[in-house]
N, C-alpha and C positions, 0 to 999 in steps of 0.2 A: 546186384553183384558187379564188382569192378571188372572191366575188361582187362585181360592180361596181354601185354605186348612185349615182345622180345626184339631188341635191335642189336645187330652185330656191328662192330666198328662205331660205337656210339659216343666215343670220347672226343671226337674232333670231326671237322669237315662236314660232309653230307649227313653222316649219322647224328652228329650233335644238333645240326639245324633241324633235322627230322624230329628228334626228341622234343625240342622246344615247341615245334609246331603241333605235334601230337598232344602235348599238354595244354596248349592253347585251345585245341578243339575239344578236349575232354579232360578237365582238370582233376578228375577223380580216377584216372587210370592207375593200374599197377604197371609201371614201366620198368622193365628189367634191362639194364645196360650190360651187354655182353662185350667185354673189352679185354685186350691183351695186357694193358698196363693198369694195374689195380690202383696205383696212387692217382693217376690221371682220372680214372673212373670215379674215385671217391670225391675228388674235387668237383667234377661235373655233377655228381649226385647231390652234393651239398648245395650247389648253386641252383639246381632245378627245384629242390625242395624249398629253398628260400623264396623262390618266385611262385611256386605252386604248392602251398602248404597242405592242401587237401589231397594231393596225390600220394601214391605210394611208389617210391623209387628204390630199386635194389640193384645189386651188382652180381654178375657171375663172371669170373675170370676165365677167358678162353682165348687160345691162339689157334685160329682155324688153319694155320699152316703146320700144325702139330697134332696128329690124330690122337695121341695119348691125352692131350689137353682137351680135345673135343669130347672124348669118351668121359673124362672126369667131369667136365661141365654138364654133360647130358645127364649123368647120374645125379648130380646136385640139383638140376632143374626138375627132374622127375620126383625128387624128394620134396621139393618146395611147392610145386604147382600140381593142380588136378587137371588143368587144361591151359592151353595157350590160344588166344583168339587170333592174334596176328604175330607173324614172325617176319621182320624186315631183314633180309639177307643182304647186308650192305657192305660188310668189311671187304676190302680189296686192296691190291697193290699194283703199281706200275713201276717196276724197279729201273732205276737209271735211264729214264727216257732220253733218247737222243733225237734232236730235231734234224731232219734231212733238209739241209739248207737248199740244195739243188732242187728238190721237189717243191719246196716252199716258193722259190722265185719262179719256177716253171709254172706252178699253179696260179700265182698272182696274175699272170698275163694270159690266162686261159678262160674258157667259158665255164669251167668247173670250180671257180674260186669260192663261191658260196658253199658248194658241196664240200670242198676241201676243208674249210674252216668249221663246218657244222659236224663233220664226221672224223676229221684228222686222217682220212684215208691216205696212206702213202707217206705221211709226214713223220710218224714216230716209230722208232725201233727201240727195243729194250734188250738188255743183257739179263738172261734168266739164270737161276741157280738151282742146285739140287738141295732138297730139304733132308732132315734127319730120317724121314720116312722113305727116302729114295725117289721122291717125285719132283717134278718141275715145280718151282716155288709159286709161280703165278697161277698155274693150274690148281695146285692144292689149296692156295689161299682163296682164290676167287670162285672156284667151282667145287672141288672134291671135298674140302673140309666142310662146306655147307651141305653138300649131299649127305655126308655121314651124319651131320647134325640132324638133318631131317629124318633119316632112317632111325636114329636113336630116339628122337622125340615123337615118333609116330603115335605112341599111346596118349600123348597130350594134345595131338593135333587132329586125330581121326575120331570125330563124333558126328554120327549121321543126323542127330537131332538138331544140332546147331553147328554150321560149318565154320572151319578155321581157314585162314588165308595166309599164304606165303607171298611176299612181295619182294622181288629181286631188283637190285640196282644194276641195270644194264647200261648200255652206252650206244650212241649213234655210231661209235667206232666198231661195233660188232659186225664184222664183215665175213660173209660166207666164203670169200676167196682166201681168207686166212685160216680157215678151219679144215681139218681133214680127219675123217673117221679112222684112218690108219695111223694117225699120229695125234690122238686127242689131247696130249699134253703139250703139243707144239714144240717138241724137243729139237726139231730140225728147221724151225723157222725163226724169223727175227721180229715177229709182232705177236708175242704171247698174250698181251693184254687184249688185243682185238679178238684173237682166237678164243680166249677165255670168256669174253662177253657174248660171243656167238654161242659158245657152249652153254652159257647161262640161259639164253633164249631157248635152245633145244631142250634143256633140262626142265624148264618151266612147262613146256608143252607136254613132255613125257610124264611129268608129275600129274598133270590134269588127266591124262589118259589112264594112269594107273591108280589114282587116288580119289578122283571125284566121287566115285561110288561109296567111298568111306568117309565123305564129308570134308575132304581137304581140297582146296582150290589154290591155284597159283597164277600170279600175274607178273608182268615185267614192266618196269618203268625206267625212264631216262630223265634225270634231273636237269639236263641241259648243261650249258657251259657255266662252270662255277670256279671261283678261286679257292682252292684247297691246298693242303700240304702236297698233294699229288701233282696238281697242275702248276704250282709255283716253280717247280724245278724245270719246267719246259720253257716258259717265256717269263720275262719280267712282269711284276704285278700290274704296272701301268698299261701294258699291252692287253692283258686280260680285261682290264677295266674298259678298254675301247671295244673289245670283242664281245663282252658278256651281256646278252640280252635277257637272261633267264634267272629265276630265283629258285623255286622248289615246288614240290608236288605232294599233297596229302589227300588229294581227291579220292583215291581208292579206299581210303579209310571209311568213307561214307557210302560206298557202293556195296550191293549184295554180291558176294563173290561168284555165286552161281549164275549171275546175269551177265558176266563179263566174257568177252570173246577170248578164248585161250590162244588164238593165233595173232592177237593184237598187242602191240607195244604202246604204252601210254607215255607221252612226252609232255613235260612241263614247258610252257612257253609264255612269252610276254609280248603284248602289243607295243607299238611305238609310243603309246600313251601311258604305258606302265600297268595295264590291266593283265592279270594272270589268267591263263586258260589252259585247257588240256587238249593236246592233239593226239590223234590215233594214227598208227602206222602198221600196216600189215607186215608181219615178219617174213623175211626172205628164207623160208625153210619149209620142209614138208614133214608130216607126222611120222612117216616111215623112218626117215633119218633120225628124228628125235627118239624114236623107240629103239633103234639100233644103238644110238649113243647111250641111252639109259641102260641097255643090256651090257654094254661095254663097261659102264661104271659099276654095275653089280658084280661083274667078273673081277674087276680091279679091287673092289671092296673085299671079296673073298680072299684074294691073294694078299692084300695088305694086312687083313686081320690075322691070317695064318702066319705071316712074317712077324707081326708084333707079338703074337702068342708064343712063337718059337723063341724070339729074343727074350721075352720075359721069363720063360722057362729056363733058359740058359743062364740068366742072371740070378 
């Protein structure tokens, strides 16, 4: 029986690279591309099938920054699939990134220069917006839309006889100092991307705590420094070429999810000789904070569902 894999944000960047690598690892997958832009997804689907004719590649249109779209896509997936073996929660945004030139030059002449480039700590600020659902755009896209997707797809993911796995694309820019339980959407801060990625780390830990007994496991990965549509807006491409030591990670695809440490982040890395390997990093968080965050998301989910139901009733 084919393994069924869902990848959000699959039409470009990290998501597209991941799809190609997954099909190289298992050319008979059923790979479902969860994308916002259907025409781009169709072009990617055609190219993937041309290079991997034994695979089954399908599309579901979803915008994780719009909960109505998430609900529609979830219903469509539940009609199509009996189970999902892997879900790569990869879609994300970093809107209008601004480089802090002062922090950059200050860091260049400090002992923290390597740390600065590997995490972008203090380097990037972003201007966030409010979505149609009344939420901060970065939070809804990178965190909450995926959280709702998981909740909706639980019947496809929770099978105690054969575990399923969630794999989140996080970042080394996920900083505890940029996250606050009293402001989970980071509406009062200037680094919503960093906050959202720390929130992803918390949510992965909470999912394991609440879903492992039902056969669902969650892990967090960091693909490393990559040239994508997101990063090209920050520095010119030639600068990224000089900085970029890392390619990609599909290592978790071959691991038993129940054997992985839920408090570990898995990072893709490359040696100076070009050999790829996987690093592990203990996440800077505690399970109690993760559980509190999870409960906050459940409360927000109730509120948002009630608001959407009221809006639909009025229309």
